[in-house]
C-alpha positions in Angstrom: -14.8 7.9 -19.7 -11.2 7.2 -20.6 -8.2 6.4 -18.5 -5.2 8.4 -19.8 -1.8 6.9 -18.9 1.1 9.4 -18.7 4.1 8.8 -20.9 6.4 8.7 -17.9 4.6 5.8 -16.1 6.7 2.6 -15.9 5.7 -0.1 -18.4 4.8 -2.6 -15.6 2.4 -0.1 -14.1 0.8 0.6 -17.5 0.4 -3.2 -18.1 -1.2 -3.8 -14.7 -3.8 -1.0 -15.3 -4.4 -2.3 -18.8 -5.0 -5.8 -17.5 -7.6 -4.4 -15.0 -9.6 -2.4 -17.5 -10.8 -2.7 -21.1 -8.2 -1.4 -23.5 -10.7 0.7 -25.5 -11.1 2.8 -22.4 -7.4 3.5 -22.1 -5.3 6.1 -23.9 -1.6 5.3 -23.5 0.3 8.4 -24.0 3.6 6.8 -25.0 6.7 8.0 -26.7 4.9 8.6 -30.0 2.9 11.4 -28.2 6.0 13.0 -26.8 5.3 16.4 -25.4 1.5 16.2 -25.8 0.9 16.2 -22.1 0.5 19.9 -22.2 -2.5 22.1 -22.3 -3.6 20.5 -25.7 -4.2 17.1 -24.1 -5.7 18.6 -20.9 -8.1 20.7 -23.1 -9.1 17.5 -25.0 -9.9 15.6 -21.8 -13.6 15.0 -21.3 -15.3 15.8 -18.1 -15.0 12.2 -16.8 -11.6 11.3 -18.2 -9.0 10.2 -15.6 -5.3 11.0 -15.9 -2.7 8.8 -14.2 0.6 10.6 -14.0 3.8 10.6 -12.1 4.2 14.4 -12.7 3.2 16.1 -9.5 2.8 19.5 -11.1 0.5 18.1 -13.8 -1.5 16.2 -11.2 -2.0 19.3 -9.0 -2.9 21.4 -12.0 -5.5 18.9 -13.2 -7.1 18.8 -9.7 -7.1 22.6 -9.6 -9.2 22.8 -12.8 -11.5 20.0 -11.5 -10.2 17.3 -13.8 -9.7 13.8 -12.5 -6.1 12.8 -11.8 -4.3 10.1 -9.9 -0.7 10.5 -8.9 1.7 7.6 -9.3 4.5 7.8 -6.7 7.4 5.8 -8.2 9.1 5.6 -4.8 6.0 3.9 -3.2 5.0 2.0 -6.3 1.4 2.7 -5.3 -0.3 0.6 -8.0 -2.9 -0.7 -5.5 -3.8 2.8 -4.5 -4.2 3.7 -8.1 -6.5 0.8 -8.8 -8.6 1.6 -5.8 -8.9 5.2 -6.8 -9.8 4.2 -10.3 -12.6 2.0 -8.9 -13.9 4.9 -6.8 -13.9 7.3 -9.9 -15.6 4.7 -12.1 -18.3 4.2 -9.4 -19.0 7.9 -9.5 -17.4 9.2 -6.4 -16.1 12.8 -6.5 -12.5 13.9 -6.0 -13.1 15.2 -2.4 -14.6 11.9 -1.3 -11.7 9.9 -2.8 -9.0 12.1 -1.3 -10.8 12.1 2.1 -10.9 8.3 2.0 -7.3 8.1 1.0 -6.2 10.4 3.8 -8.2 8.5 6.3 -6.4 5.3 5.3 -3.0 6.8 5.0 -2.0 5.7 8.5 -2.1 2.1 7.3 0.5 2.5 4.6 2.6 5.3 6.2 2.7 3.8 9.7 2.5 0.1 8.7 6.3 -0.4 9.0 6.5 1.3 12.4 3.5 -0.6 13.7 5.0 -3.9 12.5 8.3 -2.9 14.1 6.6 -2.1 17.4 4.7 -5.4 17.3 7.9 -7.3 16.5 9.6 -5.7 19.6 6.6 -6.6 21.8 6.8 -10.2 20.6 10.6 -10.3 21.2 10.0 -9.1 24.8 7.2 -11.6 25.3 9.4 -14.4 23.9 12.2 -13.4 26.3 9.8 -13.4 29.3 8.4 -16.8 28.3 12.0 -18.2 28.0 12.8 -17.0 31.5 9.6 -18.5 32.9 10.4 -21.8 31.1 13.9 -21.8 32.6 12.5 -21.3 36.1 9.9 -24.0 35.6 12.5 -26.4 34.3 14.7 -25.7 37.3 11.8 -26.4 39.7 10.9 -29.6 37.8 14.5 -30.7 38.0 14.5 -30.0 41.7 11.3 -32.0 42.2 12.6 -34.9 40.2 15.9 -34.9 42.2 13.9 -34.9 45.5 11.6 -37.7 44.2 14.7 -39.8 43.1 16.3 -39.2 46.5 13.1 -40.4 48.3 12.8 -43.4 46.0 16.5 -44.3 46.4 16.2 -44.0 50.2 13.3 -46.5 50.2 15.3 -49.1 48.3 
């Protein structure tokens, strides 16, 4: 099983993948292979080879012909997702299981920002309520202290 890195992947992404896996299992399709990511390379892929690409069309085509492919989204910088999917592939999970697992967990990444924003707003509201309660309690405490001082002053 080889991990094939698309020539269009950022260097940092390639390096992170290379650090995680043995280099002899990785084929880095860099500038010297320019244009080879066509049918010739796909035809040469073994049954268990995994292509990591940021080309959506190539990714979809590979999946359509039952080849292993992982899509790298440069906007999301989804290196963690790539490494997780690689682990699944290397453990022998099939494409459908991996995609189902990924979809099941999508709400975490897609909705994380909105969930954090909602929690932040809840905490701001709670903080405001606590400040109001503290002000009321401080007022009551000041009133009690004033009354106590008055009583004490009256006894002297």
